Every structure is written in C-alpha cells, then in structure tokens.
N, C-alpha and C positions, 0 to 999 in steps of 0.2 A: 395206733397199734403199739402195744408194749414190746419192749426188747425181749426177744426169744433166744438170745445167745445162750449157749451152754455155760454154766457156772462151775467153778471148782467144787462147790458143795454138791451139785447135781451129779458130776462125774463120780465123786466118791460114794455118794448115796446109792446111785444106780449100780456101780461096780459091786458094792457090798451086797445089794439086794440080789444080784445075780451070783453071789458067793464066788466072786472072781478075785484073784490076787492082782496086785499092780503088774506083776510080771506077765500073768496070763492076758490081761487087757492089752499090755504093750505088744505082746506077740500077735494078738488079733489085729491090731491097727498099725503094726510095723513101727512102733516107737519104743525107745528104751524104757526100762523100769525107772530110771532117774528122771526121764521126761514126764512120765505118768505121775510120779511123786511130786515133781515140780508144778505140774498143773494142779494137783490136788491141794498143795500148800500155798498156791497163789504166786509162786516164783517164776512160773512159765506161762506165757500167754498161749491161748488156744487159737491157732490159725483157723481160717474158715475150712481149709482142706482137712485139717486134723479134726475139726468139729464134726464134719460129715462122717469121717471114719469112726469117731467115738460114738456118734449117734447110732450108727449101724450096729456096732459091736455091743452097745448098751440097750439095743432094741427100742430106741427113741425115735419119734417121727422127725422127718426132715423139716427144717424151719419154714420152707416155702409152703409145705402142706399145712403147717400150723396157721400161716397167714390166710390161706384159703378157707380153712375151717372157721377162723375168727371172722372173716368177711361174711361167710354164709350165715353165721350166727347173728350178725348185726341185722340181717333181714328177717330173722326168726324163721328161717327155712328149716324144715325138718328133713334130715337126710336119713334114708332107710336103706337097708341092704336086702336085696331079694333073697 
C-alpha cells in the first residue's frame, strides 16, 4: 500500500481549491496561521492528530478509509450505493 500521508502540497492545493486563507484554515483546525504556513512550506511537520483535523477541514477522506478502498479495489469488488 502506498503512503497516504497528507503532503504540504496537498494541504495548500486543497485549501486554495476551497478558497480558504491560511488564517481561515488555521481557525477551523485550531492551529495558528504561522503553523499552517509552516506546514505548507515544509518547515512544520504534520502530526497525525493535525492531519486528521486538516483532512476534515479540507474535506479529504480519512487515511484508514483510503486503505479499505484500496484493499477492496485489489479484489476488483464493485462498491455501489443504494
């Protein structure tokens, strides 16, 4: 299974896609603007706890859900919604 950790590029791209400032994202996840800037420029590591908060604020799936979907796909199982 490939690494599904959130990257600095993904944080910035998704924040911009949602038309959110660093300050607005920081307020949503209870992190300072300086911390968000540090994450985006690679000077601040993303802890697992902060990754989960960022994923929720940026409307990204949980990493464990990604692993399940990847596993299902290995077996070519089609998942449909009723």
